[in-house]
C-alpha positions as CSV (number, residue, x, y, z in Angstrom):
1,M,0.0,0.0,0.0
2,T,1.2,3.5,-0.7
3,A,0.2,6.7,1.2
4,Q,-0.8,9.6,-0.6
5,Y,0.4,12.9,0.6
6,D,-1.3,16.1,-0.6
7,N,-0.6,19.8,0.2
8,Q,-3.2,20.2,3.0
9,P,-2.4,22.5,5.9
10,T,-1.5,20.7,9.0
11,G,-2.9,23.5,11.4
12,Q,0.5,24.8,12.2
13,Q,0.9,28.5,12.3
14,S,3.8,30.5,11.1
15,H,5.8,32.5,13.7
16,G,6.2,35.6,11.8
17,A,4.6,39.0,12.2
18,P,0.8,39.0,13.0
19,H,-1.2,39.6,9.8
20,S,-3.6,42.4,10.1
21,A,-7.0,41.9,8.5
22,P,-7.6,44.3,5.4
23,A,-9.6,47.2,6.2
24,G,-13.1,46.8,5.0
25,N,-15.3,49.4,3.5
26,V,-17.4,49.9,6.7
27,L,-17.0,53.8,6.9
28,S,-17.6,54.1,3.1
29,I,-20.9,52.0,3.3
30,I,-22.1,54.1,6.3
31,A,-21.3,57.3,4.4
32,M,-23.3,56.2,1.5
33,V,-26.2,55.1,3.7
34,L,-26.3,58.6,5.4
35,G,-26.0,60.3,2.1
36,A,-29.0,58.5,0.7
37,L,-30.9,59.2,3.9
38,A,-30.0,62.8,3.7
39,I,-32.2,63.2,0.6
40,L,-35.3,62.7,2.8
41,I,-34.3,63.1,6.5
42,L,-32.3,65.9,8.0
43,P,-29.9,66.8,5.2
44,I,-28.2,69.6,7.3
45,V,-27.1,66.8,9.7
46,L,-26.8,63.5,7.9
47,G,-25.0,65.0,4.8
48,P,-22.0,66.5,6.7
49,I,-21.6,63.4,8.8
50,G,-21.6,61.2,5.6
51,L,-19.1,63.6,4.1
52,V,-16.9,63.4,7.1
53,L,-16.9,59.6,7.3
54,G,-16.2,59.4,3.6
55,I,-13.2,61.7,3.9
56,I,-11.9,59.7,7.0
57,A,-12.4,56.5,4.9
58,K,-10.3,58.1,2.0
59,T,-7.5,59.6,4.0
60,V,-7.0,57.6,7.0
61,R,-8.3,54.2,6.2
62,H,-7.7,54.1,2.3
63,E,-11.0,52.3,1.6
64,R,-11.9,51.4,-1.9
65,L,-15.4,52.8,-1.8
66,A,-14.5,56.1,-0.3
67,V,-14.6,58.2,-3.3
68,P,-18.3,57.0,-4.4
69,A,-19.2,57.5,-0.6
70,I,-18.1,61.0,-0.9
71,V,-20.0,61.7,-3.9
72,V,-23.1,60.0,-2.7
73,A,-23.0,62.0,0.6
74,A,-22.5,65.2,-1.2
75,V,-25.2,64.7,-3.8
76,G,-27.6,63.4,-1.1
77,M,-27.0,66.5,1.0
78,I,-27.5,68.9,-2.0
79,A,-30.6,66.9,-3.2
80,G,-32.0,67.1,0.3
81,F,-31.5,70.8,0.5
82,V,-33.0,71.4,-2.9
83,L,-36.0,69.0,-2.1
84,G,-36.5,70.7,1.2
85,A,-36.6,74.3,-0.5
86,L,-39.0,73.0,-3.1
87,L,-41.4,71.7,-0.5
88,A,-41.1,74.7,1.9
């Protein structure tokens, strides 16, 4: 009988530097949601919060979706202001 050996991991861990988990797009997604909500609800509050979170996601965390998040937050804030002015 012959034993077959394949390249399966044995459960041993390497003893190098700890690997940090890649940064997700959490702040970018929150910024997009706040920007979308700013169209209908409190654009003067939710819009700037979304913009700040998008800028933090871009400059500090280097998230992939940061630029679209900034755009969505800005457009949502402006659209909320315009919609509020039209309905007032």
